[in-house]
GUDOVEX-61681 format. One record per atom (N, C-alpha, C): x, y, z. Coordinates in steps of 0.001 Angstrom, whole numbers, plus 524288, in hexadecimal, padded with zeros to 5 digits. Last residue first. Layout:
N
XYZ;...
// end
This chain:
133
FC44E989AE66E5E;FC8E39865B66D53;FC98F9828B671CE;FB71698BDA66A4E;FBB2098BBB66E5D;FBF939884766C9E;FB0FE98A9C661C7;FB17498FE7663BF;FB583990616681B;FADFC9813C65D23;FB3259836A65BF7;FB3B99891965D98;FA54F97CB566103;FA47C9808F65CD4;FA98D9833465B2A;FA9689771266936;FA75697437664B3;FA672977BD66002;FAB6097F7466FFE;FAFC897C7566DC9;FAE049797A668F5;FA15598271672AE;FA4BB9862D67005;FA9509836C66D63;F9E0597938677DD;F9B5C97B1767320;F9ED497ECF67005;FA51F978C868054;FA4B99747867C91;FA2489764F67772;FA2B69823C68585;FA7FC9815C68363;FA7BA97D2D67F27;F98AD97F92688E6;F9946983A8684F0;F9EAB9834C68266;F9B409781769045;F9794976BD68C10;F983197A9D68791;FA16D97DEF696FB;FA3C9979AA69403;FA0509780268F6E;F9A529846B69BE1;F9E13986BE69837;FA0959828E694D3;F957A97D6C6A281;F927E97F9369E20;F961A9821169A16;F9E3C97B6A6A959;F9BA59774A6A65D;F98A5979726A1AE;FA8E2984C46A841;FA43A9829E6AABE;FA19897EA76A71F;FB672981D56A4F7;FB1769848F6A441;FACFF981CF6A721;FBF5497C506A492;FBF6D980E26A80B;FBA3A983CA6A80F;FBE5D974EF69CF7;FBDE4973266A260;FBE1B977966A656;FC06A97AFF693C1;FBB2A978FE694E7;FBA849778769AAC;FC93E97EC768F6A;FC7EF9809B694AB;FC2A397E9D6968B;FC99E97BB668544;FCCFE978E4688E8;FCBE797A6368E98;FC3EE9833F6803A;FC15697E5468160;FC48A97B0868533;FC80A98F0168707;FC7A698BA768269;FC4D3986A068404;FC51999B9968C4A;FC57D995F268CCC;FC5089932C6878D;FC9B59A64E691AD;FC8229A48D68C73;FC93699EB468C37;FC4E79AAAD69E0E;FC8B79A7D769AE9;FC6609A68B6959E;FC4609B1D66AA05;FC2399B0A56A4E0;FC6899AE0D6A1B9;FC19F9B19B6B7AF;FC52C9B0B16B352;FC2179B0116AE4E;FBA2F9B45D6BEF1;FBFA79B43E6C0A0;FC3619B4156BBFF;FAE8B9BB3E6BFE8;FB20A9B86A6BC5C;FB7B39B8E36BE35;FA74E9C1256C52A;FA8E19BC2B6C789;FACC79B9136C448;FAC249CCEA6C058;FA81A9CA946C396;FAA1C9C5826C5FF;FB4D39C9CE6B599;FB26B9CD6F6B94B;FAE6F9CA646BC8F;FBF289C85C6AC6F;FBBD59C60A6B071;FB9CD9CA2D6B437;FBE319CE826A025;FC0E69CE656A52B;FBD3C9CC016A933;FBF319D25569314;FBD759CE48696B7;FC0CE9CE5B69BAA;FBCCB9DF0168F1C;FC0E69DB3669039;FBEF79D76069454;FB36B9E2E16852B;FB6249E34F68A27;FBA3A9DF1568AB0;FA85B9DCA567FA3;FAC379E0D567F8B;FAE839E14A68501;FA4719D0FE678A0;FA4DC9D44C67D46;FA8A29D8B967C40;F9B1B9C8876725F;F9FE79CB946726C;F9FE89CF0867749;F95A39BC19675C2;F95369C1C767538;F9AA99C42367503;F8D829B0E76778F;F92649B337675E7;F91789B91567578;F87219AA1B681F3;F87249AE0E67DD9;F8CC09AF6D67C6F;F7FDD99FD6687FC;F84CB9A23B68663;F84209A5E8681C1;F7A2199BB96932E;F78E299DDA68E10;F7D7B9A13C68C6D;F7A849911C69ADA;F7DAD9958969944;F7C3C9970A693B1;F757898BA16A5C3;F744698C8F6A044;F772D9918669EC8;F790E9825C6AED6;F79F4987AC6AD03;F7896987C66A73A;F721B97AB46B84F;F742E97B8B6B313;F7529981516B20C;F72809720D6C212;F7241977B96C13A;F7511978C86BC14;F74C99679C6C284;F6FA79691D6C086;F6EE696EF56BFE1;F7C9E967F96CDC0;F7B069650F6C91A;F7580966A36C788;F7FEA974E86D283;F7DF196F966D336;F7C4496D266CE06;F8B5697B6B6CCDD;F85E497B666CEB4;F840E975C56CF62;F94EB97BC06C7DF;F94AD97D1C6CD66;F8F3497D496CFB2;F8FA797E976BB77;F944E97D786BE9A;F937697F326C438;F83B2979636B71E;F867697E096B909;F8B0797C676BC79;F8235971A56ABF2;F826E971B86B1A6;F85A59767C6B352;F7DEB9795F6A0E0;F810C975476A35D;F8060975A66A945;F7AF597EF369483;F793D97D90699C2;F7C939791B69BDA;F7A9C989DB68BA7;F7CDD984F368D6F;F7B1D983F56930A;F77E1990D26800C;F769D98FE46858C;F786398A6668701;F7ED5999E167776;F7C2A99506678CC;F7B15994B467E9B;F80959A41A67360;F83CC99FA6671C2;F810199A7E672D0;F7BA39B03666F18;F7A949AB58671E6;F7E259A70C66FD4;F833A9BBA066F51;F80C29B78A66C22;F802F9B29366F62;F85F49C8FC66FC5;F84559C464672CC;F81709C09066F48;F883C9D23366AF0;F8B0B9CD8966918;F89669C88D66BF2;F833E9DA5266F9D;F81B59D92F66A37;F845B9D44266813;F88539DB7067966;F832F9D8F767907;F81979D75D67383;F947B9D84767CDD;F91E99DB76678D7;F8CA09D8F2677A0;F98239D85E68A0B;F961D9D537685B6;F93689D8EF681E7;FA2EF9DDC868FBC;F9D9C9DEF168E05;F9C3F9DB6F68962;FAA339D8E469AD3;FA9A79DA636955A;FA3E99DB526942C;FAC079D4616A4BA;FAD389D9EC6A3D5;FAD399DB8969E1E;FA8F89CA7F6A7AB;FADA19CB026A462;FAEF89D0966A2C8;FA01A9CA9F6AE33;FA4209C6A76AEED;FA9459C7DA6AC30;F99D39D3346AB16;F9B449D2826B097;F9FF79CEE16B13E;F98EA9D1716A035;F9B0E9D65A6A22D;F9CF39D5DA6A7C6;F94059C7CF6A080;F99419C83669E33;F9BDE9CD4869FEB;F8A589CA776A55E;F8DEE9C6AE6A7BD;F937C9C7316A593;F85F09D1D969E33;F86FC9D3326A3AB;F8B169CF936A605;F85459CC09694B8;F88249D0FB694F6;F899B9D25F69A91;F7EF39C378697E7;F84289C2B4695B4;F876F9C7AA6963A;F75BE9C8A169AE9;F78B99C58A69EB0;F7E549C4E369CD6;F72A49CCD069159;F73CE9D055695B7;F77119CD8A699DE;F70EB9C38468BB8;F74E09C749689F6;F76709CB0268E5A;F68A49BEEE69153;F6DAD9BC44690E6;F71FF9C02068F7E;F628E9C91C69924;F62CD9C5AF6949A;F680E9C2D6694B1;F5DC99CA776A635;F61F19CAFE6A256;F612A9C74569DC2;F56759C8856ADF8;F550B9CC066A9B5;F59259CCA86A579;F5FA79C5CC6B7D7;F5A239C61E6B654;F59329CA2F6B20B;F6BE89C2106B1DE;F68FD9C4A96B602;F635A9C52D6B437;F71B79B5E46AE06;F6EF59BAC66ACD9;F6C5A9BCEB6B1BE;F7E769B13E6B142;F78C09B0E26B19B;F76499B62F6B074;F89539B1936A821;F86CD9B0CC6AD34;F80F19B0A46ACC3;F96639B2256A2D8;F90C39B3316A29B;F8E6A9B2686A7F9;FA0A79AA9369D0F;F9EBD9AF2469FDC;F98EE9B00669EE5;FA1A299CEF69EE1;FA1009A13969B33;F9EB29A5DE69E15;FAB339983E6A823;FA618998226A5A5;FA5DB99CAC6A1D2;FB4909903F6AEBC;FB33F994B16AB6A;FADC8993EC6A937;FB61998BCE6BC04;FB49E98B0C6B68E;FB378990316B3C4;FB81C98F1A6C63F;FBC5198CD26C321;FBB0C98CB06BD51;FB56899A6A6CE5D;FB3CB995EE6CB24;FB872993FE6C7F9;FB88A9A38D6D339;FB75899F0B6D676;FB59F99A2F6D37C;FB3429ABA26C975;FB6819AB586CE2B;FB4BF9A6A16D16B;FB0CA9A5416BD2C;FAF379A86E6C1AB;FB3019A7BC6C62A;FB61E9A6196B0D9;FB6059A30D6B5AB;FB4B29A6BE6BA20;FB2B39A5986A355;FB3A89A87C6A826;FB3449A4C26ACC6;FB6C69A4D7695F7;FB4AA9A27769AB0;FB6059A5D369F58;FB5979A621688AB;FB66A9A8F668D86;FB3B39A617691F9;FBB8A99CDC68042;FB6DB99F3268285;FB81C9A1BD687C3;FC29799D2467441;FC27D99C36679E8;FBDC199F0E67C19;FC40F9A033669FC;FC24799ADA66B18;FC2E29994B670DA;FC5989AB0466AD2;FC9E09A79266938;FC8D89A1E466ABD;FBB329ABC967354;FBF5B9AED4670DB;FC3D29AB0E66FA6;FAE1B9AC1D67751;FB25C9A90867518;FB62C9ACA46724A;FA5059AC22680A0;FA8BE9AFBF67E41;FAD7A9AC9C67C77;F98F19AAFF684AA;F9CAF9A7D3681CA;FA0349ABA967ED6;F93029AD8F69075;F958B9AFEE68BED;F99809AC27689A5;F86909A9BB695E1;F8C429A97569575;F8E2A9ABC469051;F7D259A92969FC5;F7E6D9AB5869AA8;F84629AB7269A54;F762599F346A6CC;F7A819A2D16A612;F7AFD9A4916A06B;F6E84999A36B03B;F6E3799BFC6AB06;F72839A0106AA74;F6DB198DF76B609;F7063992F56B690;F70C39951D6B109;F6337986036BA2F;F665A988246B5E6;F68D598D4B6B785;F5FDC979EA6C033;F60BC97F886C0B2;F643D9814B6BC35;F5723970226BAF2;F5C57972156BC67;F5C88978096BCAE;F4BE796B3B6C109;F4DE296E636BCBB;F532D970AF6BE4B;
// end
């Protein structure tokens, strides 16, 4: 049975570009978020991770499920899959890299090759829905 990495991610689109983050020491961008801590709900994980990574507050009343995606995990042995459950939400505050985040960027579909494998699957879907330029 394949190993799974379970992650919660934030889909934040502005002017038909999606927010991507890059961790220190990494080359590829991914969607902000992370793994839940024991006992956390998806919403609690999303709020905690985004606060830690980007110094903003997710508005809990605006959290909406977007979808779940699965792909080979970047940098992991073959067969290790990442399952990413994605949510949209509004936020308050000013986006700024924090914690392990080295950089944030507003990515277009042309930036597909700069994104992680699972992020590329989501890029494709967003582009097909005319949500990305």
